[in-house]
N, C-alpha and C positions, 0 to 999 in steps of 0.2 A: 504493500500500500504506500510505501515511501515514495514510489515512482509516480504516484497519481497526483502530481502537482498541477494545479490549474493553470492553463494558458491565459494570459492577460486579456486576450481578445475573445477566444472562443470557449475556453474551458476544455476539460478532458471528457466530461461526461455527456457529450452530445449537446453542447451549447446550453449551459446552465441558465442562460438568460431566458430561455423559452419558458412559458408558463407552466407546462406540465412537469418538467423536472423539479422546479422550485416547489410546486405544490406537493409533488410526490415526496420530496425530502421532508417537508413540514408534516405531512401525514405520518411518515415513518417515525418522526420524532415523538408523535403522540400515540404511537402504537402501544398496545397492552403488553407486547413482547419486549422485555428489557433488552435482549440482544439486538433486536431491530432498532431500538432507540440509540443504543451505543454505536452501532454501525452507521446510522444516519449522522450522528454527531461527528464521528471520525471523518465521514465523507465531507461534511461541511468544513471541518478543519482544513482538509487538504485543498478543497475548492477555493478557500479564502486565503490560502498561504501567501500567494503572490498577486492575486487579482483584486484590485480595488473595485472593479465592476461587480465581481461576485460578492464582495462584502456589502455593497449596496443592495443587491438583489436578494440576498439571504438575511437581511436585517430582521425580517419577520420571524426568524428562528430564535431570536434573543430570549423572549419570554419563556419558551419551552426549555431552552438550555439552562436558564437560571433555575427553573423548577427541577431540572435534573440534578443541579448542584445540591439541592436541598433534600432530595428523596432517593437518589440512586445509590447503588453500591459504590465502593471505592473505584472500581473500574469505570463505572458510568460517570462518576464525578470527574475523574481524570479526563475522560473523553469530552465531557461538557466544558470543562474549564479551558481545555486547549482550543476547542472550537470558538469559545467566547474570546479568547486571547487573540486569535487570528482575525476575528470579526472587528476587534477594537483597533488593531494596528492601522495607523494612518487614516483613521476614520473618526472624526470628531463626533458625528451624530451617534454612531454606534457606541462610543465610549460613554456618552451621556445616557443613552438608552439602557445600557447594561447596568449602570448605577441606579437609575430610576426603577428598574425592574427588581431591585432588591438583592443584587449579587454580593454586595459588600459584606453582609452578615455571614454568608457561607464562606467567603474568602477569608474573613477574619478567623472563623472556626478552623479552616484548613491550616492557617498559619500556626495554630497551636498544636497541630497534629504531630504525632511521633513519626509519621511517615515523611522522611526528608524530601522525597520527590514531590509529594503533594504540597508540602510547605513551600518548596521552591517554585512550583507552578503558581501557587497563590500569590507569592511575593512578586513574581514577574507580572502577574495580572494587575496587581495593585500599582506597580510601576507604570504600566501602560495606561491604566485608567487615570492615574494622577497627572499625566501629561496634559489633561484637559483642565483649563482654568475653571470650568463650571463644576468640576468634581472635587476640587481640592478641599473646600470647606466641609463637604459632605463626608469625604473619606476621614477627615479628622474627627468629625462628630460621631462616626461609627466606631471609634475606639481603635483605629488602625495604628496610630503612632506608637504606643507602647509595644505593640506586637512587632512592628517594623524594627524597633530598637532591640527587642528580644532576638529577632532573626539576625540582626547586625552583630549581635554578640555571640550567638551560638549556632547560626545556620551553616549551610554548606558554603563553600567559597563563592559560588555563583549567586546564591541567595543573599549573601552579605553585600555583594556588589549591587544587586538589584534593590536591596533595602536602602542602601546609602543613596542611590539615585532617586528612589521614591521619596525619601526624606528631604532631599534637596528640592524636588518638585514642590512638595508641600510647604517648604520653608519660604517659598516666594510669596506666599500669602501671609502677611504680618500677623493676622489673627491666629495662625497656627503655631507661631514661634513659642508661645508660652507653653503649649502642650508638649512641644518637642523638648524644650529645656527642662520642664518639670519631670520628664521621663528619663533624665540623666543620660544623655546620649554621648557625652564627651569621651568616656573611656572606650566605648565601642568604636567611635570614629577614629580615635588615635590608634587603637589596636589594628584597625583595617589599614590605616595609612602606613603603618610600620611594615606591612606585609606586601604592599603593592608597589608597582613602579610609580615613582614620584611624578613622572611625566604623563601618567595615564589620565584618561577622561574621568575615571573614578576619583583619582586624587584631586582633580579640579573641583569636582562636586563636593568632596569632603571639606576642602579648604574654603570653598564658598559658604558651605553650611556653618563652619566655625566663624567666619566673618559675620554672617547674618546674625548668629546667636550673640556674638559680642556686641554688635550694634544694638540689639534688642535689650540685652541685660549685661552690661560690661562686668559688673562685680561677680555675678554668679558664674558666668562663662569663664572668666579669667581665673577665678578660684578653682573651678573644676579642672581647667586645663593645666594649671600648675600643680594640682594634686595628683594627676596621673603621672606615673613614672615615665620619664622620657617624653612628656607631652610637648613641652616647649622645644626640646631638641628635635622632635619630629617635624615641627613647623619650620624650624631652621633648615633642616635637611631638604624640605620642599623648596624653600627659598633658594637653595643651591642647585638642586637637581630637577626641579619641576619644570613643567611647560611654562610658556609665557603667561598663560592665564593663571596657573597655580601659583607662580611666583608673586603675581600681583595680589592675589588673595592672601598669601602667606605674609607678605610685608604689611598689608593692611591690618591683619590680625595682630601682629607684633606691635605695630604702631598704636593701634587702639588700646592695647594693654598698657603700653608705656605711658600714653597720655592719660589714661584713666587713673593710674596710681603709679607715677614714676618712681617714687621712693620705694615702693614695694616690688616692682617688676623690673627695674633697670638692671640690677645685678643678676636677676634670674635669667634675663635675656642675654646679657653679656657672657655669663658663665657657660653658655652653650656655644660659644664661638661664632657669634652671628656676624662679626665684622667683615671677614672676607666676602661672604655672600652679599652683604649690603653694598660693599664697595663695587663689586662686580655689577650689581643691579643698577647702580647709579649711571652706568654706561650702557648696559645691554638690555635693560628692561623697557617696558612701554613707558611713554611719557608720564603716565600716572604712577607707575611703579618707581621710576627714577625719582620723582618728586617726593614720594613717601619714604624711599630709602634715605634720601638726603635729610629729610625731617627727622627720621628715626636716629640717624647717625648724630645729628645735633643734640637730640634728647639724651642719647647715651653718653655724649661727650660732656655736656654741661654739668657743673657740680657747684655746690656752695663753697667748696674748698678753693682757695686762691691757686691759680695756675703758676707754676714756676716758669721762668723764661726758658725758651727752647732755642737750640741752635737752628740755623737755617736749614740744615740738612736732615733734621729729624723726620721721622715718618709722618708725624702729625702735620708738619708744615707742608710736606709733599701732598698729603690728602687735601689740605686746604687749597693748595695751588690747583690741584686737579679739579676740585669742585668749582672753584671760581672760573676756571677755563671752560668747563662744561656749560656753565651758566652764561658765558659770554657769546659774542657773535663771531669770534675769531675762529674760522674753520680750521686753520692750521694748528691753532692752539688746542682745539678740541681733539683733533687727530693725534697730536702729541700726548694729550692727557689720556686718551684711550690706551695708547701704547704703554705709557708709564703705569697706568692702573692695572692693565692686564699682567704686566711683569710683576708688579708688587703683589697682586692677589695670588699669583702662582707661587711666589716665594713664601708668602705668608701662610698659604695653605700647606705647603710642604713642611714648613717649620713647625706649625702648630700641632699637626697630627691629632686634631681635635676629637675625632671619632674613635681614636685608639687609646693610647695610654694617658695622654695629657689633657683630659677634659677638665681636670680640677685646676682652676686658675688661682694663683697666689698673687695678691696685689696689695699695694699701699694706696692711701687716698690720693697720692700724687701720680703714681704710675700704674698702668695695667698692661700685662704682657699680652701680646697677640698669640702666644703659644711658644715663645722662645726668649731666652734672656738676651739674645742678640737682636731681637726685633721687637721694640717696645713702642707703644703709643700712649700718650697721656690723653685719656678720654674724660678727664674730670673737667 
């Protein structure tokens, strides 16, 4: 049956657009024979796998498929959920119709299932349904958010990825942020970030979710983030290794933390070796990321302690020269600054070995090592 993929124009089953095949499928879905219903659901699943035309023409199956979620055996429920999933893909009307038909309650039940496959299907379905702006508040009201965080914590690898993406979709509605934050998502988000590629789309969504939560409640989110082992370090790693989008979210997260309570979070951020990544971002990031990186560098540098006079060739003065040139209109100066910065960041990263033995920084109020006694910068 895997080979029975619907053709976008004609379909495989003798032109599914014709009235008779559609009616026949709907009749079979209502059959008293359970096996007949299951086979009809599977047929709909494959007919709608790639065909937007078939998704529109088979929208009438939604109500009966939702009923199958509620009353069928596990085999029938799986067939129905996969058919609904394909009906919802790239079809806004079907997404809304599925929710209005009452599918959320069954999907939430399946997310609690000990059957990891059924839980995974339900999570993927919620992800698809949450892509519709009309569904986001309803999904939250159905109690899906704590279940998504449960899956994000203990689900299969794929279920965790889908749960994170669904939470990101739901977080774009401000009214949902309180429900997300009150369900304590930060440990699960950081745990997932630690295990995936920092340049992945999933990492982008996780970092965006952190930024949204910080913007909504700085104190609670920052406290939760710093309470998780390696929480701030993970964000710093995204700052260094992430995609362009992830880096922008990561620097926004760190900047918001530092601005919310500089005294509390300045050293926490510094101690995870953020400086090389920030310096690199001032050149290679988006305009927004560059501006935020420079602002964060300034916050990390400023201190109530008086600064001692520095020689012209100290690293701090070099950084100041670089930043001033980047801000200027001198194209040759900017090019030179980029070259100097790239070399300095490379040396600093090699010397610091931040993520290996030397993550513990020892410093005085006047001087802070970048990771080596031979490469120091006064950030006070």
